[in-house]
C-alpha positions in Angstrom: 0.0 0.0 0.0 1.3 3.4 -0.9 1.0 6.7 1.0 -1.6 8.1 -1.4 -4.0 6.4 -3.8 -6.4 7.5 -6.5 -6.5 11.3 -6.6 -2.8 11.7 -5.9 -2.4 14.0 -8.8 -5.0 16.4 -7.5 -3.4 16.3 -4.0 0.1 16.9 -5.3 -1.0 19.7 -7.7 -2.9 21.5 -4.9 0.1 21.5 -2.6 2.6 22.5 -5.2 0.5 25.3 -6.7 -0.7 26.7 -3.3 2.6 27.3 -1.6 4.5 24.1 -0.8 8.1 24.5 -1.9 8.9 21.5 -4.1 12.2 19.7 -3.9 14.7 20.7 -6.6 14.3 18.2 -9.5 17.1 15.7 -9.9 18.9 16.4 -13.1 19.3 13.4 -15.4 22.8 14.5 -15.9 23.6 15.0 -12.2 25.9 12.3 -10.8 25.8 11.1 -7.3 28.0 13.0 -4.9 31.4 11.4 -4.3 31.6 9.0 -1.5 31.8 10.8 1.8 35.1 10.7 3.6 35.1 8.3 6.5 35.2 10.8 9.3 32.3 13.2 9.7 29.7 14.4 7.2 27.4 17.3 8.2 28.1 16.4 11.8 27.5 12.7 11.4 30.1 10.2 12.5 30.6 7.9 9.6 31.7 4.2 9.1 31.9 1.9 6.1 28.7 0.0 5.3 30.5 -3.3 5.7 31.7 -2.4 9.2 28.1 -1.6 10.1 26.8 -5.0 8.9 25.5 -3.8 5.6 26.1 -5.3 2.2 27.8 -2.5 0.2 26.8 -3.7 -3.3 23.2 -4.2 -2.3 23.1 -0.8 -0.7 24.5 0.8 -3.9 21.8 -1.0 -5.9 19.1 0.3 -3.6 20.5 3.8 -3.9 20.4 3.4 -7.7 16.8 2.4 -7.5 16.0 5.5 -5.3 17.8 7.7 -7.9 15.7 6.2 -10.7 12.6 7.2 -8.7 13.5 11.0 -8.9 15.2 11.1 -5.5 17.2 14.1 -4.5 18.8 12.4 -1.5 19.1 9.0 0.1 20.8 8.1 3.4 21.3 5.1 5.6 22.4 5.2 9.2 23.0 2.2 11.4 24.0 2.1 15.1 24.3 5.9 15.1 26.8 6.2 12.3 26.2 7.3 8.7 26.9 4.4 6.4 26.5 6.4 3.2 24.5 9.3 1.8 23.8 10.1 -1.9 22.7 13.5 -3.3 21.4 14.1 -6.8 20.8 17.6 -8.1 20.4 19.2 -4.7 23.2 20.0 -2.2 23.3 17.9 0.9 22.5 20.8 3.2 19.8 22.4 1.1 16.4 22.2 2.9 13.5 21.0 0.9 9.8 20.4 1.4 8.9 17.1 3.0 5.1 17.4 3.1 3.5 15.1 5.7 6.7 14.1 7.4 5.8 17.4 9.1 3.0 15.5 11.0 5.5 13.2 12.8 7.5 16.2 13.9 4.3 17.7 15.2 3.7 14.5 17.1 7.1 14.9 18.8 6.2 18.5 19.7 3.1 17.4 21.4 5.2 14.7 23.2 7.6 17.4 24.5 4.7 19.5 25.8 3.2 16.4 27.5 6.5 15.6 29.2 6.7 19.2 30.3 3.2 19.0 31.9 1.8 21.7 29.5 -0.9 19.4 28.3 -2.2 15.8 28.5 -2.9 13.3 25.8 -6.5 12.8 26.9 -7.2 16.5 27.3 -10.3 17.7 25.5 -9.2 19.9 22.6 -12.0 22.3 23.6 -9.8 23.2 26.6 -7.5 25.0 24.1 -10.1 25.7 21.4 -13.0 27.5 23.1 -15.0 27.6 19.9 -15.7 23.9 20.3 -17.3 24.1 23.7 -21.0 23.3 23.6 -20.7 21.7 20.1 -20.4 18.2 18.8 -16.6 18.6 18.8 -16.5 19.3 22.6 -15.3 15.8 23.5 -12.7 15.4 20.8 -9.3 14.8 22.6 -5.7 15.5 21.7 -5.3 11.8 21.3 -8.1 11.7 18.7 -6.3 14.4 16.6 -3.0 12.4 16.8 -4.7 9.1 15.9 -6.8 10.5 13.0 -10.0 9.2 14.5 -11.4 12.6 15.6 -14.4 12.4 13.4 -13.8 16.0 12.2 -15.0 16.9 8.8 -13.0 15.7 5.8 -13.3 15.9 2.1 -10.7 15.9 -0.7 -11.6 19.5 -1.7 -11.4 20.8 1.8 -8.3 19.0 3.0 -6.2 19.5 -0.1 -7.8 22.6 -1.6 -9.5 25.1 0.8 -7.2 24.3 3.8 -4.0 24.8 1.8 -5.4 28.0 0.2 -6.7 29.4 3.5 -4.9 32.6 4.7 -5.1 31.4 8.3 -5.1 27.6 8.1 -5.7 27.0 11.8 -8.8 29.3 11.8 -10.1 27.4 8.8 -9.5 24.0 10.4 -11.0 25.0 13.7 -14.2 26.3 12.0 -15.0 23.0 10.2 -17.9 20.9 11.6 -17.9 17.6 13.3 -18.7 14.8 10.7 -18.7 11.6 12.9 -18.6 10.9 16.6 -15.1 11.0 18.0 -13.3 7.6 17.8 -15.9 6.1 15.4 -14.1 6.6 12.0 -10.6 7.0 10.7 -9.5 9.6 8.2 -6.2 11.0 7.2 -7.4 14.4 8.1 -5.0 17.4 7.5 -7.4 19.9 8.9 -7.9 18.0 12.1 -4.2 17.8 12.5 -3.8 21.5 11.9 -5.9 22.1 15.0 -2.9 20.8 17.0 -1.3 24.1 16.1 -3.8 25.9 18.3 -3.5 23.3 21.0 0.3 23.6 21.1 0.4 27.4 20.9 -2.1 27.9 23.7 -0.7 25.1 25.9 3.0 26.3 25.6 2.4 30.0 25.2 4.9 29.9 22.2 4.4 30.1 18.4 4.9 26.5 17.2 7.7 27.2 14.8 9.7 28.8 17.6 8.9 26.0 20.0 10.1 23.5 17.4 13.3 25.4 16.8 14.2 25.7 20.5 12.9 22.4 21.9 13.5 20.0 19.1 15.7 21.1 16.2 18.4 22.8 18.3 18.9 19.9 20.7 19.1 17.5 17.8 21.5 19.7 15.8 18.9 19.8 12.9 20.6 23.0 11.6 19.0 22.9 8.2 15.4 22.5 9.4 12.5 24.9 9.8 8.7 24.9 10.1 6.8 27.5 8.1 3.8 29.8 8.7 0.8 30.4 6.6 0.0 33.6 4.7 -1.5 35.2 7.8 1.9 34.9 9.6 0.0 33.8 12.7 -0.3 30.0 12.3 2.5 27.5 11.9 1.6 24.8 9.3 1.8 21.6 11.3 0.3 19.1 8.8 2.9 19.9 6.0 5.4 22.6 5.3 8.6 21.4 7.1 11.8 22.2 5.2 14.7 19.9 6.0 17.3 17.5 4.6 18.0 13.8 4.5 20.7 14.0 7.3 18.6 16.2 9.5 15.7 13.8 9.2 18.1 11.0 10.1 18.8 12.9 13.4 15.1 13.0 14.1 14.9 9.2 13.4 17.8 8.6 15.8 15.8 10.3 18.6 13.1 7.7 18.2 15.6 4.9 17.8 17.0 6.1 21.2 13.5 5.9 22.7 13.3 9.6 23.2 17.0 10.3 24.1 20.1 11.2 22.1 23.6 11.3 23.5 22.3 11.1 27.0 19.8 14.0 26.6 16.2 13.1 27.1 13.7 15.0 24.8 10.7 12.6 24.8 9.6 10.1 27.4 10.0 6.4 26.7 6.2 6.1 27.1 5.5 8.7 24.5 7.8 7.0 21.9 6.1 3.6 22.6 2.6 5.2 22.2 3.6 7.0 19.1 5.4 4.2 17.1 5.2 1.0 19.2 1.4 0.3 19.1 -1.5 1.0 16.8 -3.4 4.0 18.1 -6.8 3.0 16.8 -8.7 -0.2 15.9 -9.5 1.3 12.6 -6.0 1.3 11.2 -3.3 -1.0 12.4 -0.8 0.9 10.3 -1.1 4.1 12.3 0.4 5.3 15.5 0.4 8.9 16.7 1.0 10.7 13.4 3.5 7.9 12.4 3.0 5.0 10.0 3.6 1.5 11.4 4.3 -1.9 9.9 1.8 -3.6 12.3 -0.4 -6.3 10.7 -4.1 -5.8 10.7 -6.7 -3.5 9.1 -5.0 -1.1 6.7 -6.2 2.3 5.7 -4.7 4.6 3.1 -4.7 8.4 3.0 -7.6 8.8 0.5 -9.5 5.5 0.7 -13.2 5.6 -0.2 -15.6 5.5 2.8 -19.3 5.0 3.3 -21.8 7.4 5.0 -20.5 6.3 8.4 -16.9 6.8 7.5 -16.1 3.1 7.2 -13.9 1.8 4.4 -15.8 0.7 1.2 -13.1 -1.9 0.4 -11.5 -3.0 3.7 -8.0 -4.4 3.6 -5.7 -6.2 5.9 -1.9 -6.8 5.9 1.3 -4.8 6.4 2.8 -1.9 4.7 6.1 -3.8 4.2 5.6 -7.6 4.4 8.8 -9.3 5.4 10.1 -6.3 7.4 9.8 -6.4 11.2 6.4 -5.5 12.6 8.2 -3.0 14.8 9.4 -0.9 11.8 7.8 2.5 11.4 8.1 5.6 9.3 7.2 9.3 8.7 5.8 9.6 5.2 5.1 12.6 2.9 3.6 13.2 -0.4 5.7 12.1 -3.4 7.6 9.4 -1.6 9.3 11.4 1.2 10.3 8.7 3.7 12.0 8.6 7.1 12.0 4.9 8.1 13.2 3.5 11.4 13.8 -0.1 12.2 14.5 -0.5 16.0 15.3 -4.2 15.8 18.4 -3.6 13.6 19.2 0.0 14.7 18.7 1.3 11.1 17.4 4.6 9.8 16.7 5.1 6.1 15.8 8.5 4.6 14.7 9.2 1.0 13.6 12.6 -0.3 12.6 13.4 -3.9 10.6 15.3 -6.4 6.9 15.0 -5.8 5.2 12.8 -8.4 2.3 14.5 -10.1 0.9 11.3 -11.6 -1.2 8.7 -9.9 1.7 6.3 -9.5 3.6 6.5 -6.3 7.3 6.3 -7.2 8.6 5.4 -3.7 7.1 4.4 -0.3 7.4 2.6 3.0 8.1 -0.8 1.5 10.9 0.6 -0.8 12.8 2.1 2.1 12.3 -1.1 4.1 14.3 -3.0 1.5 17.4 -1.8 3.3 16.3 -3.8 6.3 15.1 -6.9 4.3 17.9 -7.0 1.7 21.0 -5.1 2.7 21.7 -6.3 6.3 24.2 -9.1 6.6 
């Protein structure tokens, strides 16, 4: 199963036209960057693939496959060391749009606020969004927004058109109606997730982009990463809009691989990491944690699957996103095959970024990145 199905072209076109900065296209004539020296690369300690238990020839073949899928960068980290990174047409340190990978970063920001005591997972959103008090949305929780089972209104036109075009995206998202009872239906709901911007801003008393820079990006040395605001300048976009690089995303992945701590510094609680990526967050979709995609077997839901009048899937499916890979593998995914994949069993992080595909075919996905785990490990 891919990240988007069916109307992917509509979705991609809306985001590209309406303000998302696309990745720089990979030139057909651009050669892969020379092999990185075996010391440090953009702050990463490096080691040879073979010394990290990776098959060099297979890794090169997987990188070649990523390049053929219009990738701009591809990186593999194991046991905290960079085995190799490849860059095509875009400099290693140039930030690029990663679309819905932003959601997983937003999940981490909520986790930091929970650890601080600024909010709780089961808080009602109406505590932070007074407009919902006395309405059908009054009992929606922060957990519902993170699990995508809030029951808030969703349509393709709203989520990938009006929301993206809105001058103030949070105001637009907050103003949508309740469609289903909370917890009763699953939808990959950009607008519902954008409401977390209001929750975080009011709970922490800090604009979300500044909170992210200070509490997450700086501690992880994600020096090439930033969150953006909408046209109003008042709301940080938390469902897409993150600008970052392959190696900065690998740092974010390493945080989760370390169960919320990096180099002895704790940023997230172990419990938050487990709830986010260790268990399915809803009975409706085994493949979803708290704004992360999981390889857990069970009922599967894609981002734009057709549903009936009760919000239930018209064509239910079961399985795994990457059959053959460990069930504990998880990923942050974005439109056009942007992938940050983490395999805790082998201590491996894989990142692929590339040009968004405007056709209905998905050029790269969870299962492609997982091939490092299933094919390149010794």
